[in-house]
N, C-alpha and C positions, 0 to 999 in steps of 0.2 A: 397899654392901648392896643386894642384889637384892630384888625384890618377894617372892619366896618366903622369903628370909631375914627380911624384915620380918614376914611372916605368922607364921613360926615363932617369932620373938622376942615378938610380941604374944600369941600363943597361950600361950607359956610364962609370960609375965608375968601374964596374966589367968586362966589355968587353963581357958580355953575350948578347945574342940576346934579343930583346924586347919581343918576344913571350915567351921565357923561363923565363925572369924576371917577366913578367906579371903573369905567372902561379905560380911562387914562392910568389909574393906579395899576390895574391888571396888566396893561400894556407895558408899563415900566418894569413891573416885577417879572413879566415874561421875558423881556429883553435882557434883564440882568441874569436870569436863569439860563437862557440860551448862551449868553456870552461865557458864563462860567462852565457850562457843559461842554463848550468847544475848547476849553482850556485857557481862555483869556482872563483878563482882569477887568474890573470896573472901578474907576476912580472918580469919586464925587468930591471935588475940591472943597475943603472945609468940613466935610462930613466924614469921609473915610474911604477905604479901599476894600473891595471884595476880591479875593484871589482863591486859587485852587491849590491845596496842599496835598501831600502824599503821606499816608500812614503805612508803614511796612507790615508785612505779614509777621505774626508772632504766635507764640503758644500761650494759651491762657488756661484757666481752670473754670469748670462748670461750678457755680456757687452752690448748687443744691447737692451735687454728687461728689464734688472734689476731683472728678476725672479731668485729665488734661484734654484740651481740645485745640484745634488749629483755628486761628482767626485770620482770615484772608486779608491781603492788602486792600486798601480802600483809598479813594479820593475824599478829601475833606474840604469844606469851605472855611476860609479864614476871613475875619474882618478886622481891620486895623483902623481905629478911630483917628480922625484927622485932628489937627491942632485946635480948630475952632470948636469942634464938638467936645473935646477934652476940657477946654476952658469953660464952655457953657455948663458942663456937668459939675465942674468944681467951683462954680460961683457960690458965694454964701447965700443961704435962704433969705428971701425978702419978706 
């Protein structure tokens, strides 16, 4: 499902306009992004949790030349699925 498909589905489900729904979806995504950028976590009960992880600096290899290269440390985004989401995904097909 793409972002636009999500907006269309939410608009159809709520009866709101696609423009208003698009603004709401963009606002939610922006708030999640800002919370993670500030080092926080976002917990959506039943759905899952977004958090910030840390990947240490390491030495890697350039796949085309084989030369060693330094890969700097980086922050990563982690998602842990909640119990309800896991159960919904594992339901047998109907």
